[in-house]
N, C-alpha and C positions, 0 to 999 in steps of 0.2 A: 472295465470293472473299476468302480470308485469306492474306496474305503471311507466309511462315514463315522466310525467310532473305533476305539481301541482300548483294551484294558488287560491287565495281568490278573489272572485268577490267583487264588491263594497258593496253588501248587506250582505257580510259575507259567502255566499255560497261557499263551497269547491268544486272546479272543478279539477278532476284528469283524465288525459288521460291514457289509458292502452292498452296493446295488449294481446290477448288470442290466442297464436299461431301466425298465420298471420293476425288475425282479429283485426283491431283497434276499440276502443270504448272510451266512455266518461262516467264517473260517477260523479254525483252531489249529495252532501249531505248537509243538513241544517246547518246553522251557528252554532247552539248549540243544542245538543240533549242529554238528560240525560239517555236515554235507546236506544237500537236498534230500528230503525225506519222501517216502511213499505217501499216497493219499487214499483215504477211504471216503467215498461219498455216502452221506448219511440220509437214507430215505426215511419218510415218515408219512402218516396218514394225513388227509386234507383237513386238519383241524386248526391250522395256523401255527406259525413259528412261536408266537408268544405262549400259547397253551402247551406246545410240545417242548419248550425250551428246557425245563428241568430234566426231562429224559434225554434230550439231545446233548446237553452239556455233560451229563454223567457219562454217556457213551464216548463223548469227545475226550474227556479226562482219562478214561480208561485206555483209549487208543493212544493218546499222547504218551502215557506211561510206557507203552510198548514201542514208541518211536515213530508213530504215524501222525501226519496231519489229517484233519477231517474237515469236511465242508458240507453245508446243506443250503438249499434254496427253498423259497416259498412256492408252493404249488399254485397253479392257475386257479383263480377264484377263491383263494383262501387268504386268511389274515387280512392285511391291509391292501391287498391287490383288488382291482376292480371286480365287482360282482359278476357272476357268471350265471345268468338266469337258468340256462339249460341244465347246468349241474345242480343248482338248487332244486329244480323240479324233479330231477332224477332221485335226489336224496329224499325228497318229500314222498315220492312214489314208493321208495323202498321202505321208509318208516311206516307208511300207511299199510303196506302189505304185511310187514312183520307184526305190527300192532294187531292186525286182524287175524293173525295166526295162519295166513295163507302162504303157499309156496311162492318163492321169489322166481319170477319168470326169466327166461333168457333175455327177453326184450328189456326188462328193467336192468339186469346186470350189464347188458351191452351199453345202454344209455348212461349208466352210472360210471363205467370204467373206460370204455374204448375212447371217447373223446378226451378224457383226462390223459390217457397214454399218448394220444396223438399230439396234444399240446405240451405235455411235460417233458417228454423225451428229448425233443430238440432243444428245449431250455437247459436241461441237464448237460447236453453236449456242448452248448455255448458256454455254460459255466465251466465245464472241464477245459475247454480251450483257454479261457482266461486264467484259470487256476494253474494250469501247467506252464503258463508263461511267466509265473512268478519264480524268482531265483531260488526260493526256499523249498519249492515243490519239485520233486524230480520223478515221481512215479516209481514203480508201477502203481496201478490204480485198482481199487476194489470198490464194490457197491454193497451196501449193507442195509437191510430192513426196508421198511416202507410198504407201499402198495405193491404187492407181488407182481402184478402185471406190468408195472413200470420197470421193475427189476428184470423181468423176462425180456422185454423189448430192448432195454439197454444192453443186457448181456448178449443178445442175439446180433445187434447191429453195431455196437461200439467196440472196435478192436482194441482200444486202450484199456478196457476193463478186462483184467486177467483172472479175476475170481469174484464170486458173489455169494453173500450170505442173505438168504431169503426167508421171510417170515410168512408161513402159509396160514394167514389169518384174515383173508379178504376174499370177496367174490371174484371169480375168474371167468371171463367170457370164454365160450367154446373156441373162438378164433385164436385165443392165446395158447391153446394146447398145441396147435400146429406150429406156432412160433417157438414154443418150448423145445420142439424137436430140432430147432436150429441152434440151440444153446449147447456149446461144447466146453466152456470154461469150467474149472472146478467149482463145485457148489456145496454149500452147507445150508441145509434147509431145516428150519425150526417149525415144529408142529405142536400146538397144544391140543392134546387128545380130546378134551372135553369143551372145546371152543363153543361158545354159545351160538355162534353163527352156523354151526353144523357144517364146517368146511372139511371135515376129516376125509371123506371119500374123494372129494375133488382134489384135495392135497395129495393123496396117495396116487391118484391117476396122473396128476401133473408131474409128480416126482418120477413116475414111470416113463413119462413122455420125454424128459430131458435126455439129450444125447451125450452129455458129459461122461467121459471115461471115469472121472473121479467125482462122485456125488455121494453125500451122506445125508440121511434123514434122522434128525434128533427129535424124538417124540417124548413129551413129558405129560404126566397127568395134570389136570387142572384146566381152568377156563382161560379166556383170552388174555386177561391181565395177570395171570398167575405164573408167569415165566420164572423158573427158579434161577437164582444167582449163578449157579454153576453152568447153566446154559449159555450165559454171556461169556463165561470163562472159556468154554469150548469154542465159541465163535471167534474169540480173540486169538486162540491158538491156531485156528484155521487161517486167519489172515497173516499171522506171523509166518506160517509155513509158506504161504504163496506170495507175499509181498516183500519179503526180506531175502 
């Protein structure tokens, strides 16, 4: 891990950009901490860190106020990372299908999501190795948001993640339902009831598949981008319970 820039935000949060090999990322740490702090990995959709930055930094500031460090990395094929033609083709196929008003096939969902999970999860794990080697980061570790299938895989295979907050707002391949049965960490799942992608029933089925003894589903009226402020507050309370 190599830090490439550093700045103090107006609330004192330390923001550092880094690279891990070819992977860009950002680490935020609280203004003052007398001991190593827990870490939340901030997931996000494959739209690029620059586009997602306003939402990510807002989440990071909120978490820092609760005493957590947060970090994120650029997903494969996104932002300034090398183009990924297969992923671009899968997104184009999805757009064409949705624009035509046709049902999205399992084949399109698999091509869109499964290769991304296969590439992204090992990168998140490598980033976690590097982050936990820093003296200011002590764990435990949570995962929050992003492409839900990435969160499922990480929660299933990464023992250092002890709690996960998942946003049920993306397509889920059928294969991920079996992986969901391997997830046992506490879960806080957010669902927008009127999501334009019509993910409601899949989200309910997925929630049922998780094997976690503690899992809560928070459903709010509204579309994909209409998440109410208090939903974020509830997620913050979830991480405070499990990471402190």
